[in-house]
DOMARKE-492127 format. One line per field, with one value per residue (C-alpha): residue number from 1; z, x, y; chain. Coordinates in Angstrom, 2 decimals, decimal comma. Layout:
BEGIN
n: [NUM ...]
c3: [Z ...]
c1: [X ...]
c2: [Y ...]
chain: [A ...]
This chain:
BEGIN
n: [1 2 3 4 5 6 7 8 9 10 11 12 13 14 15 16 17 18 19 20 21 22 23 24 25 26 27 28 29 30 31 32 33 34 35 36 37 38 39 40 41 42 43 44 45 46 47 48 49 50 51 52 53 54 55 56 57 58 59 60 61 62 63 64 65 66 67 68 69 70 71 72 73 74 75 76 77 78 79 80 81 82 83 84 85 86 87 88 89 90 91 92 93 94 95 96 97 98 99 100 101 102 103 104 105 106 107 108 109 110 111 112 113 114 115 116 117 118 119 120 121 122 123 124 125 126 127 128 129 130 131 132 133 134 135 136 137 138 139 140 141 142 143 144 145 146 147 148 149 150 151 152 153 154 155 156 157 158 159 160 161 162 163 164 165 166 167 168 169 170 171 172 173 174 175 176 177 178 179 180 181 182 183 184 185 186 187 188 189 190 191 192 193 194 195 196 197 198 199 200 201 202 203 204 205 206 207 208 209 210 211 212 213 214 215 216 217 218 219 220 221 222 223 224 225 226 227 228 229 230 231 232 233 234 235 236 237 238 239 240 241 242 243 244 245 246 247 248 249 250 251 252 253 254 255 256 257 258 259 260 261 262 263 264 265 266 267 268 269 270 271 272 273 274 275 276 277 278 279 280 281 282 283 284 285 286 287 288 289 290 291 292 293 294 295 296 297 298 299 300 301 302 303 304 305 306 307 308 309 310 311 312 313 314 315 316 317 318 319 320 321 322 323 324 325 326 327 328 329 330 331 332 333 334 335 336 337 338 339 340 341 342 343 344 345 346 347 348 349 350]
c3: [-118,40 -121,68 -121,80 -123,88 -121,36 -118,36 -120,47 -121,79 -118,61 -115,90 -112,29 -109,74 -105,67 -104,30 -102,04 -100,91 -99,51 -97,61 -96,86 -94,89 -93,03 -91,94 -90,83 -89,20 -87,08 -86,59 -85,56 -82,86 -80,96 -80,62 -79,10 -76,98 -75,21 -74,82 -72,87 -69,80 -69,35 -70,54 -68,05 -65,30 -62,95 -62,25 -62,32 -59,77 -57,55 -57,73 -56,17 -54,58 -56,62 -56,15 -59,02 -58,60 -58,54 -61,59 -63,93 -63,21 -64,58 -67,38 -68,23 -68,63 -71,84 -73,09 -71,43 -73,58 -76,28 -76,28 -75,23 -78,04 -80,52 -82,84 -81,44 -83,43 -86,74 -86,96 -86,24 -89,51 -91,36 -90,00 -90,29 -92,49 -91,64 -92,43 -89,99 -87,20 -87,90 -87,49 -84,35 -83,28 -83,09 -81,67 -78,81 -78,17 -78,50 -76,13 -73,60 -74,01 -73,33 -70,30 -68,56 -67,76 -65,41 -64,80 -60,94 -61,03 -62,74 -61,10 -61,31 -61,80 -59,12 -56,01 -56,98 -55,96 -58,24 -59,31 -60,21 -62,21 -64,16 -64,76 -66,21 -68,62 -70,17 -70,07 -72,78 -74,17 -75,35 -76,31 -78,43 -80,65 -80,28 -83,67 -84,97 -86,98 -87,87 -89,29 -91,06 -92,22 -94,19 -95,59 -97,43 -98,87 -100,25 -101,40 -102,79 -105,39 -105,04 -106,47 -104,25 -100,47 -99,29 -99,46 -98,65 -95,65 -94,68 -94,97 -92,73 -90,23 -90,22 -88,82 -85,57 -86,23 -86,72 -83,75 -81,22 -82,55 -82,20 -78,39 -76,25 -77,81 -77,95 -74,20 -72,50 -73,66 -72,71 -69,53 -68,33 -69,43 -69,49 -67,12 -67,63 -68,26 -71,48 -73,78 -72,85 -73,73 -76,89 -78,09 -77,71 -79,78 -82,46 -82,53 -83,14 -86,25 -87,79 -86,84 -88,67 -91,43 -91,97 -91,82 -94,69 -96,54 -96,07 -98,05 -97,29 -100,93 -103,71 -106,17 -103,83 -103,66 -106,18 -105,98 -107,15 -111,61 -113,61 -114,39 -110,93 -110,13 -112,56 -111,02 -107,53 -109,02 -111,68 -113,66 -109,57 -109,95 -108,90 -105,61 -104,15 -104,72 -101,54 -99,83 -98,30 -95,06 -93,64 -95,21 -94,31 -92,17 -90,35 -90,56 -87,48 -86,82 -90,94 -89,63 -86,04 -88,19 -91,07 -90,33 -92,25 -89,45 -86,09 -87,97 -87,92 -84,10 -83,37 -85,61 -83,79 -80,28 -80,82 -82,24 -79,35 -76,63 -76,80 -78,03 -74,79 -73,05 -74,55 -74,88 -70,65 -68,48 -70,66 -69,85 -66,34 -66,15 -67,72 -65,03 -62,07 -62,20 -64,40 -63,48 -66,61 -66,61 -68,40 -71,62 -72,01 -71,87 -74,16 -76,57 -75,75 -75,79 -79,39 -80,86 -81,60 -83,11 -85,47 -86,72 -87,16 -89,49 -92,10 -92,10 -92,36 -95,63 -96,55 -96,01 -97,21 -101,12 -100,63 -99,96 -103,58 -105,28 -104,55 -104,49 -108,32 -109,33 -106,82 -106,44 -103,89 -101,64 -101,65 -102,39 -98,97 -97,23 -98,22 -97,07 -93,53 -93,25 -94,40 -91,29 -88,98 -89,41 -89,24 -86,21 -84,32 -85,32 -82,85 -80,34 -80,14 -79,51 -76,63 -74,38 -75,96 -76,19 -72,14 -71,42 -73,53 -71,33 -68,12 -69,35 -70,88 -67,75 -64,93 -61,72]
c1: [64,99 65,49 68,82 67,63 64,42 66,64 69,49 66,22 64,50 66,27 66,74 64,35 66,06 64,07 67,52 68,44 64,89 66,40 69,85 67,99 65,59 68,72 70,62 67,76 67,58 71,58 71,47 68,28 69,88 72,95 70,50 68,65 71,88 73,12 70,19 70,87 74,44 73,71 71,15 72,68 73,43 69,82 68,82 71,75 70,67 66,94 67,64 70,83 73,08 76,49 78,70 79,41 75,40 75,15 78,55 76,20 73,13 75,26 76,78 73,62 72,58 76,24 75,64 72,25 73,92 76,67 74,55 72,26 74,44 74,47 70,91 69,20 71,91 70,46 66,79 67,72 68,76 65,84 63,16 63,86 65,45 62,42 60,72 63,47 64,34 60,88 60,22 63,94 63,44 59,85 61,63 64,13 61,98 59,62 62,68 63,85 60,31 60,32 63,54 61,45 59,17 61,34 61,11 57,26 56,95 54,64 57,07 60,90 59,72 59,61 63,03 64,49 65,31 68,64 67,67 64,40 66,99 69,02 66,65 65,04 68,22 69,14 66,24 67,15 70,37 68,54 66,59 69,37 71,92 69,73 69,65 73,35 73,73 70,19 70,78 74,63 72,56 70,06 72,66 73,99 71,31 70,29 73,38 75,87 79,24 80,37 77,93 78,00 80,77 79,54 76,12 77,05 79,37 75,66 74,22 77,20 77,14 73,48 75,93 77,15 74,24 72,65 75,83 75,41 71,96 71,41 73,77 72,35 68,79 68,38 69,88 67,92 64,67 66,03 66,89 63,45 61,03 62,78 64,89 62,20 61,01 63,90 63,22 59,60 60,01 62,43 59,90 57,33 60,50 61,03 57,60 57,87 60,19 60,20 56,49 58,66 61,28 57,89 56,08 59,40 61,85 61,39 63,99 65,14 64,85 63,35 60,59 59,93 57,53 58,87 62,11 62,31 64,37 66,98 67,50 67,60 70,43 72,17 71,77 72,82 74,93 76,92 76,53 72,56 72,92 74,91 71,79 69,78 70,26 68,88 65,20 64,96 63,24 66,87 69,07 71,86 74,21 78,53 79,41 83,15 83,66 82,41 84,70 87,52 87,53 90,55 88,12 85,66 88,21 89,58 86,85 85,60 89,21 89,06 85,49 86,72 88,78 86,26 83,74 85,47 86,81 82,93 81,19 83,73 81,79 77,94 78,67 80,99 82,21 78,92 78,70 82,86 82,34 79,47 80,89 84,82 85,28 81,91 80,84 77,41 74,57 74,35 77,95 78,80 76,32 78,09 81,62 79,99 78,33 82,33 83,32 80,51 80,94 83,96 81,73 79,03 81,73 84,33 82,58 81,28 84,12 86,41 83,00 83,45 87,45 86,71 84,40 87,38 90,16 88,00 87,17 90,95 92,58 90,21 87,61 89,92 93,03 91,39 89,94 92,91 94,60 92,04 91,73 95,50 95,36 93,17 94,79 97,88 95,82 94,59 97,99 98,99 96,31 96,45 100,22 98,97 95,86 99,20 98,37 94,48 94,46 96,60 93,36 91,21 92,51 93,30 89,41 88,08 90,40 89,15]
c2: [-91,86 -90,09 -87,85 -85,44 -84,64 -84,17 -81,60 -79,79 -79,42 -76,98 -79,03 -78,57 -77,55 -79,58 -81,42 -77,68 -77,06 -80,45 -79,44 -76,07 -77,78 -80,21 -77,12 -75,70 -79,08 -78,64 -74,84 -76,48 -79,30 -76,54 -73,87 -76,80 -77,95 -74,27 -73,50 -75,20 -73,80 -70,26 -70,02 -71,82 -69,08 -68,75 -72,58 -72,26 -69,37 -70,71 -74,58 -73,59 -76,01 -76,43 -76,66 -80,22 -81,35 -78,19 -80,53 -83,94 -82,04 -80,78 -84,15 -86,00 -84,65 -85,92 -89,11 -90,08 -88,80 -90,90 -94,11 -93,20 -92,69 -95,69 -96,79 -93,56 -94,43 -97,99 -96,61 -94,83 -97,74 -100,04 -98,00 -94,93 -91,78 -89,09 -91,18 -91,31 -87,88 -86,18 -88,88 -87,30 -83,64 -84,28 -85,94 -83,57 -81,11 -82,27 -82,76 -79,27 -78,00 -80,11 -78,99 -75,65 -77,50 -80,90 -80,64 -80,28 -83,52 -85,87 -88,97 -87,07 -84,41 -87,14 -87,31 -83,78 -80,73 -82,23 -86,03 -84,48 -81,67 -84,93 -87,21 -84,77 -83,72 -87,59 -87,33 -84,46 -86,14 -89,90 -87,49 -85,68 -88,91 -89,71 -86,09 -85,41 -89,28 -89,80 -85,92 -87,47 -90,38 -88,04 -86,31 -89,07 -90,20 -86,19 -85,30 -86,17 -86,72 -83,09 -81,25 -83,40 -81,56 -78,29 -79,35 -81,00 -77,83 -75,81 -78,61 -78,36 -74,74 -74,57 -75,98 -72,37 -70,16 -72,17 -71,51 -67,53 -67,51 -69,22 -67,08 -63,79 -64,50 -66,66 -64,15 -61,62 -63,50 -64,94 -61,79 -60,24 -62,76 -65,46 -68,24 -70,73 -69,09 -70,35 -74,09 -73,51 -71,62 -74,00 -76,48 -74,82 -74,06 -77,76 -79,29 -76,30 -78,38 -81,60 -81,14 -79,49 -82,46 -85,33 -83,64 -82,22 -85,05 -88,29 -91,13 -90,88 -87,97 -90,29 -90,53 -86,71 -85,17 -82,19 -83,71 -83,83 -85,67 -83,52 -82,88 -86,10 -86,82 -84,39 -86,04 -89,88 -88,79 -92,10 -94,01 -94,35 -98,55 -97,52 -95,63 -98,21 -100,11 -103,43 -102,55 -101,25 -104,23 -106,74 -104,36 -105,84 -104,17 -105,27 -104,79 -106,57 -104,92 -101,18 -101,14 -102,48 -100,00 -97,77 -94,89 -95,36 -95,21 -92,34 -90,45 -91,49 -89,92 -87,02 -86,31 -87,00 -84,49 -82,03 -82,54 -82,16 -78,78 -77,91 -79,04 -76,82 -74,05 -76,15 -76,76 -74,24 -71,48 -68,87 -69,89 -69,10 -65,80 -64,84 -66,78 -65,98 -63,46 -61,22 -60,86 -59,78 -61,84 -60,12 -59,74 -63,81 -64,31 -62,45 -63,79 -67,24 -66,59 -66,01 -69,33 -70,15 -67,03 -68,69 -72,48 -70,21 -69,27 -71,56 -74,77 -73,82 -72,33 -75,59 -77,75 -75,75 -76,17 -80,35 -80,80 -78,66 -80,83 -83,83 -82,88 -82,22 -85,12 -87,61 -87,92 -89,67 -87,51 -84,65 -84,61 -86,19 -82,81 -80,59 -82,99 -82,69 -78,44 -77,99 -80,36 -78,38 -75,16 -75,95 -77,29 -73,82 -71,71 -74,53 -73,18 -69,72 -70,70 -69,01 -65,73 -66,12 -67,46 -63,71 -62,00 -63,31 -62,44 -59,15 -58,38 -60,13 -58,92 -61,28]
chain: [A A A A A A A A A A A A A A A A A A A A A A A A A A A A A A A A A A A A A A A A A A A A A A A A A A A A A A A A A A A A A A A A A A A A A A A A A A A A A A A A A A A A A A A A A A A A A A A A A A A A A A A A A A A A A A A A A A A A A A A A A A A A A A A A A A A A A A A A A A A A A A A A A A A A A A A A A A A A A A A A A A A A A A A A A A A A A A A A A A A A A A A A A A A A A A A A A A A A A A A A A A A A A A A A A A A A A A A A A A A A A A A A A A A A A A A A A A A A A A A A A A A A A A A A A A A A A A A A A A A A A A A A A A A A A A A A A A A A A A A A A A A A A A A A A A A A A A A A A A A A A A A A A A A A A A A A A A A A A A A A A A A A A A A A A A A A A A A A A A A A A A A A A A A A A A]
């Protein structure tokens, strides 16, 4: 590669197209996670489910998601992220659509309405389990060290965008068109996103004709040799080394602490506002979007700060400083929980 050529030609922006598509994928996954919790009131009323049954149905997604997280990442290593990402989006979009008619499906319906919903949600979880790990793998190939923090945060801010859109859009659709329509429309949008990812994203940027030499230089930088991994068919996962890594264990612990409160909002928060606090479905949708507004705004900011800190202090130290700062911020907010609880009781007296 001629260095003069790469400096005189303006770099293309194909990598940011990939980031946008991954952000749309992340948003879609959270719309599909939130939809049943938002319309749970209508489902309970139609099928006479008690709270415990509804809990099992909502939890079925998490079971499928947890079991297939590692297989989804392994499939991307084995067959390449492009095929697995497109297939995963199509898979969970089909199951999102099937949620609308789960009790009427020929095989699942014979188990009863509750089991039919639970099995469809389990299938949804198995598909979504691959989306975020594969997206992270794509980001690792498509963004250089100086852009990876911000780019990944844009990818994950899709969660916030989906979380903001879902409560407002789904409550409107359910109120005006019926609770089944949000699932059907989500399936259609998912099919479009799956096709876009399959035809636009490639396993590596050097395989994409939209990427010119200047952009490839930006992505790879001085670490070109590091991107030349083994062929997919020869890749082997060093499980013992992975599971014994302090970094991996730390990430697993942090992810557990992150996901636990998130799933309160994904599953029970809307039902709590409607059934316990007596809030209308429309208002519950607005209040339910509040945590995701914060995600949409704050995640890109911290991604940018992580890149700045990594550039000034080194990758390892800079990102540790950002993680510590965010942890201290969360601790400060957790001390205010009692005040938040009292505020909720004041806004929505029982």
